C-alpha positions, -999 to 999 in steps of 0.1 A, spaced: 512 44 -427 504 27 -460 467 35 -465 462 37 -503 435 45 -528 425 23 -557 441 47 -581 474 45 -561 477 7 -567 458 2 -601 476 28 -622 511 12 -616 496 -23 -621 481 -13 -654 513 4 -666 535 -25 -657 515 -56 -667 503 -70 -634 471 -69 -613 460 -63 -577 436 -86 -558 405 -73 -541 400 -98 -513 365 -101 -498 364 -97 -461 338 -113 -438 356 -108 -404 387 -100 -385 404 -134 -391 403 -132 -429 411 -95 -430 442 -101 -408 452 -131 -430 450 -109 -461 473 -82 -448 497 -109 -435 497 -124 -470 504 -89 -485 533 -84 -461 547 -118 -469 546 -113 -507 554 -76 -508 522 -69 -528 495 -43 -523 461 -56 -513 426 -43 -514 404 -52 -484 368 -53 -496 336 -50 -476 308 -64 -496 271 -65 -489 273 -97 -469 300 -83 -446 281 -51 -442 249 -68 -432 268 -84 -403 292 -56 -393 284 -19 -395 304 3 -419 319 25 -391 334 -6 -375 347 -20 -408 362 14 -417 381 15 -384 392 -21 -387 404 -17 -423 423 15 -415 439 0 -384 453 -29 -405 464 -5 -432 482 17 -407 502 -13 -393 512 -26 -428 544 -19 -447 527 -25 -481 498 -4 -496 464 -14 -483 432 -1 -499 401 1 -478 373 -6 -503 335 -7 -503 324 -34 -527 290 -34 -544 275 -2 -530 240 -2 -545 229 33 -532 247 66 -533 240 71 -496 259 39 -488 289 51 -508 288 85 -491 287 68 -456 317 47 -465 336 78 -475 327 94 -441 338 62 -423 373 63 -437 372 41 -467 397 51 -493 378 35 -522 342 28 -530 324 8 -557 290 19 -569 272 -9 -586 247 6 -610 249 -23 -634 212 -31 -632 202 4 -640 197 19 -674 231 31 -687 223 68 -685 211 65 -649 241 44 -640 265 70 -654 247 100 -638 247 83 -603 283 72 -607 294 107 -617 276 122 -587 295 98 -563 328 105 -581 324 142 -574 322 137 -536 347 108 -536 374 128 -554 369 158 -533 376 136 -503 407 120 -519 388 87 -524 388 65 -555 357 52 -573 350 19 -591 320 16 -613 304 -12 -633 289 -15 -667 273 -47 -679 261 -72 -653 282 -100 -638 259 -129 -629 260 -155 -602 266 -192 -603 232 -208 -597 217 -173 -598 209 -145 -622 226 -147 -656 252 -122 -668 246 -95 -693 279 -89 -711 295 -54 -714 294 -40 -749 322 -17 -763 297 11 -769 285 10 -732 320 8 -719 332 37 -741 305 60 -729 309 49 -692 346 55 -695 341 90 -709 313 102 -688 311 85 -654 342 100 -636 351 65 -623 387 56 -617 382 19 -626 355 0 -645 342 -34 -638 331 -53 -668 313 -85 -677 331 -108 -702 323 -143 -690 333 -139 -654 307 -151 -628 303 -145 -591 304 -173 -565 321 -199 -588 334 -228 -567 351 -244 -597 375 -226 -621 354 -228 -652 345 -192 -662 351 -188 -700 366 -153 -705 358 -138 -739 391 -123 -750 376 -109 -782 351 -89 -762 378 -77 -738 400 -65 -767 370 -47 -782 364 -29 -749 401 -21 -744 402 -5 -779 377 22 -769 385 28 -732 414 40 -710 405 31 -674 419 2 -655 395 -28 -659 381 -50 -631 369 -85 -631 345 -96 -604 340 -133 -598 378 -139 -600 376 -172 -581 360 -188 -612 389 -178 -635 416 -204 -638 450 -193 -624 468 -194 -658 441 -172 -673 443 -147 -645 480 -144 -652 475 -140 -689 449 -113 -683 471 -95 -657 502 -95 -679 487 -90 -714 456 -69 -709 444 -38 -690 426 -59 -664 442 -46 -633 420 -59 -605 405 -93 -597 379 -97 -570 385 -129 -551 361 -142 -525 348 -178 -529 382 -196 -529 392 -178 -498 359 -186 -481 364 -222 -490 398 -222 -474 384 -206 -443 355 -231 -441 379 -261 -445 402 -247 -418 373 -241 -394 360 -276 -398 394 -290 -390 397 -268 -360 362 -279 -347 371 -316 -353 404 -313 -336 389 -295 -306 355 -311 -300 353 -300 -264 363 -263 -270 338 -236 -266 363 -207 -270 355 -187 -301 390 -172 -304 407 -206 -299 385 -221 -326 389 -193 -351 426 -185 -348 437 -217 -366 419 -204 -398 443 -175 -402 474 -193 -415 455 -214 -441 437 -184 -454 469 -164 -455 486 -192 -476 458 -192 -502 457 -153 -503 495 -152 -508 491 -176 -539 464 -153 -552 485 -122 -548 516 -136 -564 496 -153 -592 487 -120 -606 516 -99 -593 547 -86 -612 566 -113 -631 601 -120 -617 
């Protein structure tokens, strides 16, 4: 059994100059593809249940599905709640078998964000579960703008929140379909100088592959959240399946051909930020 916590996979990554991918799950087909990609590459993987996924599939089902996949794998698999906006949702995920939760208090005043994160950390750590927090706000393509993370905010969050990893905003943007996010390396270095935690970049699909590699190998960024480019691969594969099988009405037959293309893209993501050599 290779069920892992976020700390299990991020601490070695941070110490050895590589990063781990948090891959956004929307259903069985992509979750299965991600674990197959992890097996193929020999890399750990973080299966992430975000708000969109949870709106469609209940947390107890997702927890069982993630743990089932993790139990069959030979590489570490983290079962992660992404963007939990309420403490109760994070607590429910812990009760449902998730090994890692992310509380997103980035829209709250800093003191409130820290207090709520710390209260979740207490329960999470007692259950052997890791916690990711966020300071600064990562915006969305064609949506709300980002509010960058300041070194002062990051330093206080690092000291007081009890989190095991810290998501920051330094030019990364959610839901980017083109790789155009401009990472502010000066801001990152300033944050690194006053913090100790593994750092997380949401909106990883918008970060060019070579910049991901540079961040993974040369900075304390140890986790990239990747969703959009995987959804694009799934959507393209599904359209091809529907075109090739215009008379089919079998859901399984139509969806199964998406697994291999998504696995191939996921494998490239994993190796692109994994250990060199």
